[in-house]
N, C-alpha and C positions, 0 to 999 in steps of 0.2 A: 503495500501501500505502498498510497505517496507521503513523505513526510518532507516537505519543505515544499516553497509552491512552486520553484522553478521545475521544476518537476510531471509540472500539472499544466502549465505555462500554453502551451501548442496546444492543448483543446480549443482555445477561448483568443477568439478573433482571430479570422488569420487573413487580413490584409496586415498582421500585423504581426505574424512569423520570426520575419526576417531579424526581429528588434534580440530577441535567442534563441541562442547559440546554441544547438542539440546535437546528437550520435546521427546517423540516416538511420533507418527503418519508419517502422509504422508508430502512427503517434499511438502512445498505446503504454504508463508507467507503467513502472518497473509493481511487478508483485501483480498486478489485474487478469483474471484471468477474463474472455473473452468473453462477448453477449450469445451464448446458448442460440443452435439455432432450434426454429418450432420442432417441436421432437422430439426434445433430448429428453435427458433424469429431473425430478422435483432437486429441485436448492436442498442440500445435505442442511441436518435440523442442528440447531444451534446446541450449546453445551449442556444448553438445559431446560432442551426437548421441546426446541419450537419449533417451527417448520421457514417461520421467516422472520430475521430481527429484528427489535424496535430500535426507532430512533426518536431518542429524547430530543430536544429543540426547547430551551427555555427563548421563551415567548412572555411580556407584560402584557397587562388588560386593555390598554392602553396602543399595543404597538400594534397600528394598522398595518406598517408598509412589511414588517416582518412575516405576521401572519401570513400578507396575499405572499412572500415570497415562497411561505413553505406551502402555500395550500399549492401552486404553483407546482415545486417542486415534487410532489405530491405525484400532479395528473403527466407532469413532463417521463417522473417514472413509468405509469401509469400506459403511458402512448410507444413509448420501451420495451413494453410487452409486461411489466411486471406486475404482479398488487399490490397495489396500492391505497395505503384506508389512510385518515390523518383522527385521530385522536381527539378529543378535547375535551374539558370537565364543561356542566351542564351547564353551569351558572355565565356559560356563553354567551345560551339564547343569545335571541336578536339584540345580540354585538353587532359593533360596529364589520368587527374584524372575520369573520364569517360566511360568506350563504347559508345561504337553509340546508341543513344538514340534510344529510342520503345520499341519494348514486347521482354521482357526477362525472363531471370532462369524461366520452375517452374508457370511461368504467372504472373511477377510483370513484373513493368517499369519501365522505364524512359523516365520521361519529361526534354526538357527543352525548358522552358520559356520566350518570349522579354518581360523579367523583369525586371524593369530599378530605382525600390526603392521596400522594401520591405512592400511598401502595397499592389504594384505590385505581388510582388513571395503571399503573403498572401492570394489577390483573385484569384489568377488561381489554387494556389493550394484547395484552399475555391471547386472554381468550378470543382475540379478533385473530393470532396470531396466528393460532393453529384451527381456525375456522374459514380465514379464507388459505393460511396455506393449506391445509388438507387440497384444498383447488387449484392453486397456482402448478402447469408443472415446469413456471420458469421466473421461481422465486419475488423477493419485495420484499416493498417495504413497509412497513406498518410509522409512519409518523407521529409522536403526542408532543401538541401543545404544553410544557408546561409550565406552568403561575410562576416564573421568580422569588416568592413567597413563600412556597410549599419548601421550598430549597432552602431557609430557616435554621441555622445551630438549632438541633432539642426535636421540631417538626419530621423531617426526612430521615426516614427510617435506614439503615446501609446498604449500599452492594444493593439496587432493585434497579438502573440505566445505570448499563456497562457500555452503552455507546450512545456519544451523544453529541448535536449539533448545535455551535453560535454562529449565530449569524448577527457581524460588529462591520461599521463601516469602517473607512478609512482614519475619521479624527477619530482622538487627539482620549478625546473624552469618551468615547463608547470604547476605544479600543482597552481602558484601562477600566471599563465596566463588564469589560470581554473577559481581563486579568483573574477580576475579582470571585467575576460567576464561575470561571475555570475553577478555582484555589478554594468556593464554596462547595463545587463541585466536587471533584478532588476529595473535599474533607470529607462528605460523606459516600462515598466508593471509590478508594484506593487509586484499583483494577481500569476502575473509567478509560473507554477509549477518547478522548476526547475529537473533535475536532471542525473547522474551520474552513469558511466562506463568506472572503470581503467581499461586501455588498455596495453598489451608490458609485464606485471607484470610474476616472476618467480617466487611466490610461493603467497600461501592466505595470509601469514606473511602481502609482501610482500604491496598489496593490503587492507589489513584495515590500515595501519600504512598508506596510503597513502587519507583514503578515510576519516580516521578516522580527518587529519590536516586538510583535507579542510573543516569538519563539526565546530570542533576546529574555522577556521578563521570566516569560514560564521555565527557561532552562534554568535559570536566577535563582529564583526566589520559592517554583515548586514541584522541580525534576520533573516536569512538564519539556516533552516535545511533540507541539498540535501537529492532528492530520491538518496535510492540506486539499481543501473538495475547491480547489478555487476561488473566481470574479467575475461578478453582476457586477455589469455595465450599465453607468449613473444615464437611465433611458425614458425619457418622456413619456413614449409608450410606456410606461409602467402605472405609471400615477395614471393614462389614461385609462388602462385595462383595473384599474382598479375605484376611481371612477364611475364605471360602465359598471360594476358588476360583474365581468367578463376578465376569463382566466389570459392569460400576454398573449401564448402562444395562437387562441384561435383568434383574437381579438386585431394580435400585429401576428402573425404567420411569417411574415419576413424583417421582424424587428432583429438589432443586436442584445436585445434582452433575450427575446424567447431563444433566438442560437445560444446564451450565455446559460439560460437557462436551463437548455438538455442536453450542454456538455454536463454541469453542477450532477444537475438528476443522475445522468448517465457514467458517475464516478463516483457514485453512491449507493447505485444498483451491483454497479461489478464490485466494489467492497461488499455491496449485499450478498450478493451471493461466493462468493469466495470464502472471506471469517468465517467463522468459529470463538462465538462470540466467549468466551475463558470465566 
């Protein structure tokens, strides 16, 4: 799996590929399996016996942009052929974070569950992982919206979510918040794999600088080497699609944001198929 942003930059913004030197060969990050063709064997079970991995995504109660990015990543995962469901607490009913719950575009699904604790949220996600995993021949991901307040010391049981994705801008304040969130996550789940996607960037250099900053302070203060899941470009189409309450990839299929979302989803999906969570 990729451990440095340079390992995955070639997935993004093909017109800028010449800026990023890389060895010849297929554009595939080291350690990734190829996405299987139709008819291949089902994805292997995780060490916890779940046929689909669970990906926790901390998103604030009013963080509409990151919620939209997470929902669109689920949709793009479904477009790639994987089972994709996003689970959120039922307290989100009526929130501008999500569309109406239920079946979504391209076979994706949004489920609001009556969870009031992190343990109940994980239990609901596990049940969906079993239900969907039994039907899917091509793997997939159960995305889970984690309210950051549920991760407060004393509230979160140890070692539930072992695979997590932090969505952060390149703004230093946001990077600081992501770092502190990583610290909290590691306090409750010391064995957690924490990935990072830098969103809202205008250039590869900006994304690289942000990821390098997070990696440096993560190693120095937490002993953490985050997994890079690439970048999402700053694109007006993202905000237009959010305002229209439509998936970005369907509303603006040729937009740079759509291509970037698809590539981040591909990295997550390939990792989901190849990893065995311990």
